N, C-alpha and C positions, 0 to 999 in steps of 0.2 A: 461468464463468471468463473468457470472452472480454471481458466487461464490465470485470472488474477489471484485465485486461491493458491495456485501452484507457485506463482511469483512470490507471494508472501511467505509461503512455506520454504521456498528456496532461499529467500533472504534470511530467514531465521536460522536455517541450517548453516548458511555461510557465516553468519555472525558467531554461532556456536563453534563451528570448526576453526574460525580465525582465532577466537579466544582460547580454545584448547591448544592450538598450535603455538600461540604466543606464550602461554603459561609453560608449555613443555620446553620450548626453546630457552626460556628464562631459567627454568630449573636445571636443565641439562648443561647449558653453556655458561650460565651466569650473566648473560647479556640480554637486555630487553630488545624487542623489535623497535624499529624506528618509530618515534612518536608521530612523525609526519605521515608515515605509511598507515598507521592506525587511524589517525585523524581523517585522512582521505578515504580510506576504506569505509569507515562508518558514515562519512558524509555521502558517499555514493549510495550506500544501502539506505540511509535515511531519506535521501531524495527520491529514490525509487519507491519506498513505502509511502511517502507523502503523495507522490503522483498517483499511486494506486488508490489511496484514500480519497483524493480529489475526484478521480474518475467515478468511484463508487457513489460519493455524495452527489455529484452532479447528475448521475443517472437516476438516482432516487428523486431528486428535485424535479427533473424533467418528466418522470413518470407521474408524479403527483400533479404537476401542472397539466399534463395531457389528460389525466383522469378528470380533473376539475373542469376543463374545457368541454370534455365529452358530456359530463353531467349537466353543465349549463346548456349545452346544445340540446340535450334530450329534454330538459325542462322547458326550454323555449319552444320546442316542436310540439309538446303536449299542450301548451297554453294557447296555441293558435287555433281559433275555432274553424 
């Protein structure tokens, strides 16, 4: 879990740093960064964050399923005379 939290934090820091760099470059030079570069950067970061979210959701679903199966097994064992 700690690893995924670090990845999310790193992605947010990267987005913030990229945004600040783009604004600084535009203010200082008067030129904006390539829209294609911005699009691809945000696509990569967004894909990474979606993958982390998918992993987290699937882990929670599997934990619930495993817990439910264990409870059903425990109930079935107690009902057998």
